[in-house]
N, C-alpha and C positions, 0 to 999 in steps of 0.2 A: 594550520596557524591558523587564527581569525585576525582577519584583516585588517586596517584601518578605516574599508570603506564601511565593511558592517556596523560602523560609530558614526558613520557622516550624517545621520540622519539630525539629528539637533549638535549644530559645536556653539560652543557658549564662549565668545568674544567680548573682553570689555572695551569700549570704544572710546575712553578715556585715560589719559597716560598717570600711572599711578606711581608716584615715588616709594621704589621699593628698591633701588639701587643709589649704593651712597658711594661710588667710587671715584676719589679724582685723580684725575686726569691733566697731566700739563699742556700747556700750549705752547706756540701754534707747531714746534717744530724739532727734533731731533738732530744733534744733542742738545743739551740745553746751557752752553755757552753762546748758541748761537740764538738766544732767548730769554737773555738775562729780564729779571724784571715784568714777563709774561704772565699775566694773569691766573688762576687757576679756578676752576672751575666744578661745580657739582652738579654733573647732568644729571633732571630731572625723570629721565627717561625709567623707567618701571616694565616688567615681565608683565604681560599678558596671556594668562592661566585658561586654556580650555577646559569646559568638562563637558566628556563624552555622554550621552546615553540614547543605547537605542532604542528607538521607541516599538522597535517587536517584541521586548522582552518584558512577556505578564508581570515578571517578577521587580521590575525598575522600581525603585522606592520614587514616590512623586517628586518633583521637582521643587527646589528652593521657589518662593511665593516671588521670589523678582524673576524665576526665570520664564513667566507667563508676560512680563511687561513686553514691549514690546521694544522691537530693535530700534537701533540709533540710524537716522537717514543718512541713506548714504553720499557722498560728496556729487556734483554736479555732473558724473560721466551718464551721458543718454540712455544707453542700455546696455544690456550683457553684451550685443550682438557686434556693436562698436567699441568691443573693448582691443585693445592691440596685443600683438602675439610677434614678439622681435625675435626670429630664427639666426643666431651666426651660424655662417660654414666656414670654416676653418681650410683654407686653400691647401693646406701642406698637406692634406690627404691624400691629394693627387697622387706621392710619393709611394704609399699602402699597396702594399700587394693587391693584386687585380678583384680577389675577391674580400676583401675588406674595405674597398676603396665605394663612395657613396656617389656614383655621375650626378654628374648638375642637374643633370635632364629626369632624373629619379626623385628629386627634389619632389613632393607632393608641396604644391602651390596651394592647394584649397585650404592647408593647416596654418599658414602665418600668413599676416599682414603687410610685417615687412621682413625683408630677407639683407642680412649686412655681411658682404664678401671681407675676408680679414685676410692679411690683411696689405695695405699699401703703406710706406715710409716718405721719410723724411731728405732730399735730399741736400747738398752739402750748400746749395743755393736758394733752401727753404723753398724749393717748391717740393709739390707730392709727387712721389714714384713709383712706381711696381718694383717690389721688393725681387719678386722672380718671376723675369719673364718668359723662363721659356711655361710656368704654368700658366701665367698672367695673360699673355699674348700670343697674337695667333702667326706672328711672321719672328725668326725664318721657319721655326720649328717649332713654334710654342703650342701650347694646349687649349688654346682660347678659349682661357676662362671669364675673362669680362663678357666677351660675346654672348658664350654661353648662359652664363648665369643672369645676364639679361635676357634674354630671350626666354626666361619661365615666364613675363610679360605676358606672353604671347597666348598662353594657358589660362592665364587671370589677369585682367587687364586691370586690377582694382589692387592689385601685387606691387608695394613700393621697394626698390633696391636701393641700396647704398652702399658707399663704400668705406671699409674701413680702416680708418688711418692709426697707427702707431702700434699697441701691442707692449707685453713684458721686455719682449729681445730688444724693440728699437730704444728703450729705455727712457728717461726722462731729458738728460741736457740738451740733447739738439731741441726738442721742443721749448725748451727754457730760453734758450740763448734766441728762437725767432721770437718768440709771443713778446719776449723785452722789448723787442725795435721795434716800429713805428714800421719802417720800410720794409720788413722782413716780412709781418705780418701782412702786408697789402700783396706783398709779391706771392705768398703762400696761398692768400684768398683768392687773386686771381688764376694761378694756376689750380687750385680745385675747381674753380669755374667752369674751366676748359679743360679739366680732365674728366668732370660729369658729364658734359657734351660729349667728349670722345665718344665714351664707354659705352654712354646714354644708363649713366647713374642716375636715380632721382634723389639722390642728398650725398650726406656725412653722416658718418657715424665717428665721433674725435674720440679715443684710446688713449689720452697723453697717459702714461701708466709712471709715475703720476705727480703732479703739481707739488711744487714744494718737497720732493721725496728724490730719493737713490741720484742725488747729486743735482739735484736743480736747487730751486734759489727759493729765499725765503719773500721775495716779492712774486713769484709765480701766483700768488691768489690773485691779486689784481691785475696780472698778464693775462690770466686763462680768462677774466673777464673781456679784456680789451681783444683777445685774440678772437674772440664769441662774439663782439659788437663789430669787428671786420669784414669774418664770415658773411654775418646778417646784413651788412650792407654791401656784398658784393653778392649773393648769393638768394636772397629774398627777394629781388626786383625779378628773377628769372625760375620763383616757387621751387628750389628746392628746398629740403629736407637739411635743417641742424638738429642730430642727438648729439647724447654723450653717452660712452660707458666708463662707469665714475666706480670708484672704490667704495667698499662696506667696512672698511677700518674706519675708527674713528679718530685717531690721531691725522689721517691723510686728509679726512674730511676735516676738520677743527683748522688743519695749517693749510692746504690747498683750495680750498672751494667757498668761494662766496655764495652763498646758496642761493639765495634771494635772488641777487642780481644776474647769475648765470642762468636762473632761469627764466626770467625774462627772455633771453636768446634762444633758448632752445625750445623745439618739440618735444621731446622724449628727453627720459632722465633716466639712464641704463643702470642702474643698483648691480652691481655683481655681485651677488650675497649667497658666497662659497668660499673657499679656502679659507673659513673659520679655524681649523686645525688639521694637522698631515704629521706626514712620517717626520718633519723637522722637529718636534715638540716633543719625541722623548716618552709620549705614554699615548694609547689608543685615543681617539676621538671622531667622532662626526664630523666632516667639512662642511656641511648643508642642515645645523639643525634650524629646526623652526622656533624652537623654545630653548631655553637653557635647562639646567637642574636646579632643583630648588636649592642645592647643598653649594652651586656655585660662588666661589669666591673672587676675589678685585677681577684683574680681568678677562677670567673666565665668563663671569656675569653677564657680560656685554656681547661676546662671540656667538651670537645667535641672529636668526634673520627676522624674527623680532624685534629686537632691541635698533638693531640697522633700521629697517622701513621709519621706526618710529622717532629712532634720531635724526632723521633725514629730511621728515615733518616739520619736526621741531626745530628746525635749524633754520625754517623757510621754504621748502620745497613743496611747489602746487602739485595734491594730490592727485590730480588728475593729467601729472605730466608723468609720474611715478612708475617706473615698471619694476617687477620682481625680478628677478635673474634668477633662474632654474639651472642646477648643474645635471649633464647627462653623463658626466662622468662620477667615478667613487676616487678616495682616497686610502691607499692601503698603506700597511705597515707591519714590520714584522714583528712578531711575537715570537717569545721563548718556545711557550710548549700550544697546545691547541685547548689547556684549560685556562690558557690567560684570554681566553675570550668573552672581554664584555668593556665599555666605555671608561677610559684612565688607567687600563693595563698598561704597563712597563711594557714600552715599546723601543729597538734597539736604530733602527734606519727605516726610508722605505724602502717597500718588498724592489728588488730589482729585475724582476720578470720581463720579459719583452712584451712592450703594450706598444697598440698603436698610437696613444694618446703621446702626444710628443714629449709630457714632463715624465721623467720617475717617478714611481708610487704613483701611476694615475691610470685607471682603466674606463674604459669605454661602458655605458650600458649593455651593450649589444657582445661585447666579453664577458662582462662580469654572466648576462643571464646565460651565455652560452655555456660558460665554464659550469653552472648550478644544474646546468641539465645533463653534465656529461658525469657530472661526478657528486657526492654526498659532501653538500658542504653543512654546517652549524649555523643557520639563516636566525637570524634573533631583531625585534622589534624594540627602541628602547620607548617605555611608556611616555618618559620626560621631554626629549626630541622630536618625538615623531616621527620617526627614521628610522627605516634600517638599518642591517651590520651583519656581516657575515665571516665564517673563518673556516679555512681549511688547513691541518695541517700547521706552518707557521706564520699562515698569512693572515690576514686580516684586513678587511675593505668595508668601509664606510661608505653610503652611498645613496640615491635617491632611486625607490623602484612605482611604480603607479600608485599604489595607494599612495604613496609620502608626496607624489607629484599632484596629485588632484587636491590634498588636504590645502597645500601649501597656494596652489591655482583658488580654491575657494577663501585663501586667507585675504589674497590680494583683492577678490570682488566685492567679499565684505569689507573690504578696509576704502572698498572706492576707487583702488588706484587703477592706474591707467591698462593696467595690462601686465603680460609676462613674456620675460624673455627667455629665451630656450640657448643656452651654451651647453655643445653645440648639435649642429640637428645633426652630424655624420656621425656621434657616439652613440645614438639612438637603433635601437634594432630594427633598420629599415629595409632588413630583406624576407621580417616576418618570422625568424626560424625558432622564436621560443614561446609565442603565446597565439597556437592556433591559424597562423599566417596572416596576425594581425600585425600589419607595417605601421614603425611609428608609433608603438603603443604608449612610449613614456609622452608623448607631446602629446596625441588623442585623449589619453586621459584629461592632462591640464587642460586643454582645448574643449573638451565636452566638461567640465565644473566652471570653467571661466564663463561660457557662454551659456549656464547653467540661467534657468530665472526665478528661482529658488530663494528670495531673500527673506523670508520672515521668518531669521535667525534669532532666536531668545537670549538676552543676555544677562546673566546674574551676577550679582553684586561679589567682588573678589574677597579671599576672605581678607582679614588684617594679617595688613608684612610686619617683618619683624625689625625689632628695633634696631639690632647689630647691627654695623657696617664694616665691612672690609677696603680699608684705605689703600689706593697705589703705593709701594716706596718710593720716600723723597730722594732715590737714587736717580731718576728717570730712568730707569733701564727697563725697557719693552722688547717683547720679541715681538716681531710684525707678525701675523698669521693669516691677514683677511687680503693682503695683498697676494701676495704667492711665495713659494716657501721660500727661506735661505735671510731672508731679510733680516739682519744683524743692527739695533741700536746701541747707543753707548751714552754715557755720563762722566760730565768733569764733577760729580759730585765729590765731596770729602767719601771714604769707606765707611761703610755703615750695614751693620749685621741685625737684618730681619729673621725675622723667626717663623718656621712653620706653622700653619694655623688650620684648624679645622672646625668643621663645627657639623653638628645633627640638628635639622632642619624640621619646625613642626609642621604636621601637616598642611598643605594650601591646598585642596579642596574641599569642598564640603562631602561629609561622608554620609554613607547611608545609612538607615534609623535599624537596616539589621545586616547581619553577616551574609553577601551573596558574591557569587564567582568573580574572578575576572573579567567575564563576557559581559558585564554586567554592567560592571564599574572599574571606568579605568583603574591600571596597577596605581600604588603608590610609588614615587619616587625614592630613588635609593637612598642608603641611609644617610651618609654624606661623602664629602670628596675635601680635599685640599690645594693648597698653593701654593709652588715655591716659583719664586720670581728668577728669570734665568740672569745672568750672571755672566760679564765675557770674560772673566778671569777665572772660572770656575765651571766643574760640568754642566752644561744646560740641562742634564738631565736630572739635579738634585731633586730631591725630594727630603731633603731637611733643611736646615738651616742655611744659608749662602755666604758669602763674603763678597760684596763688592769693593774692586780698587779702581781708584779714577784711573786714567789713559794719562800718559806722560807727554808731556807739553815741549816741543823742541821739534829738531829736525834730524831726522836720521840722515845717515851717512849716504850721498849722491840723490836724495831727494830734493825735487824744486816743484815750486807751489808758483805754475802760469795762470792759473784760473782756478775758482772755486772746484770742491769735489772728492772725490774719493778715490785714490789711486794706491794699486799696490807697491810697498817696501820695496826699495830697491836690490836688496839682496836677503829677504827673509819673504815667503810669501805666506807665513803663518800670521804674518802683520800686514799693515795698512794704514796708512796714513791721509790725515782729513786737512786740506785747507780750506781755513773761513777766512774771506777775506775782511776786514777789521776797519778800512777807509775808503771812500773815493778814488784815494790816488793809487790802487789798486794793490794795498798795502795786507800781505797775510800772517796769519798766526797758523802754524805746523801741529797736529794733534796725533799722537802715534796709536794706536788700538792692537790688539791680540785677539787673535780669530780665537772661538770656544776647543774645547780640544776635539781631536778628532774632524776637524773644519781646516778648510784653506781659502786662503782670498782668491776669488776669480774674478780675473780682469774683464771678462764681457757681462756677467751678470753684475757685476764691484759688489759681491756679497760674499761673505764666508760659507763655502759648502762644504758637503762631504767628502772628506782626502779623495775617496774614489771616484769625485765627479770632476775632481781639479787633474784634468793629464799634464798639463805644464808643470806641474809641481809635486811628484812624488813624494818627494825626500826631503820636500821643505826649503827647498833654495829657488827660488827665483831663477825660472832659465828665458826667461825672456829679457 
């Protein structure tokens, strides 16, 4: 199989933002009754289409005239060697079997400029705390994770270590409450300073997932900035670093982040540019595509790395603070038969195999490459998404390999970003089993490309964009795919019918003057895709027109609203209700919702999950 590396000699990226996406997205927060009168925007961020031509091919046609023009100037990042490589370490891996664990002492400190230990949490007094003392601390029988982690600086004095606080399991509610209160913010900032000094960290990575979402408040956008300001006042006099891990979801960006203001206080902004697709969608997809397909419609057209990075830049993120996050894990799907090994095939649920990664339907690259060594897999590479996927029997996995990691890393360098992030280091092949004893092959491929010196990349003109557009339905319904799986959002809009649509794209890059093999010219995109919007009251995997109905307004028997948020129905965990504050006198309006078919409301994640994942509610009755 010809790899992407063979095509990397010349990569044509457009440096300007081209308007080729006309998707309306409502601001700033769901559901819609919480944002009446909010403006609607049409993002001007378009796709940047690469044209790849191998220089070694004698039969390659001549590049277009514009391809000989000089590359655009990169942003003011001093040199490739000054780029940041931010590596996350998942402390939960300490519970894996010994053969699957990456001992902290075995982390290659030459690969990363920053190491983030994940995660610490927030206690009821608004102070930072260890979530798992048995892993993090020394006494009485702990594994001393903090101490061993910071001892890595002995082998690389230039290395910076940070503690990540938050994460998906911590949720948003406690952080929203703390950030909205001045006294609580100051208590938090002071506790962080003491924590960093005690455990010898060099800074903090704020991983609040996410402001104005998952039970948070519409005021979180302002509270987030206030929190960062207070952290700067307390931590910067002591020269501590302050970074943040942020969402790739446009809706979260719009509702939760005042990008220019937060950028003033942050040293780095780590964009988690993955989890765009997964087993929660009902069709196969790649969870971290660099680009989208030309036929993508609606929401699908903005679910890719390229769109996300340019949207962050458009919102005001400084290019020299932006980190492109890469994933060392893949997302899996259960497909009907091996012939369904293609992007967009019907999928039934995430695969439920035993994996090391903390989420069902997720495989570390070390597991993926080992499985491919031990059995025959159907491995393919999508010519639009510029990333691989593989199938065996009823299992489909979309993932990144060394080639696609290198390509994304070059993308970060060419666009002048501050560097790359690795989520997470323990999922790479750290033992060197797969590639001739090369340890950390994914990270090394990305680092080698990031620290390269070849910046003379020609830029060719983009072909004309199509005039058609696909607008988001006005019902406000979105299936949140870029945060984490199982996020469902709802609307109070009237019932609306929206038709299944499809289109056949025109060719979206210059074509050769003569017929040539795929090894000379990048293959054309697939013919067509279609979009069906997820409904809260219909099959979330529908591929034809669907009907969306409004949630009921009222009080379920036994339900009480004491504070804003989302709560399980008192008697039926196929349902949940949301409390929305409608006045400063703590008055609330209650909205009742029904989970999509075959899902139940989970009180821990506060989302609708597959029924087999919710142990407390297998018969549809609330047992709590």
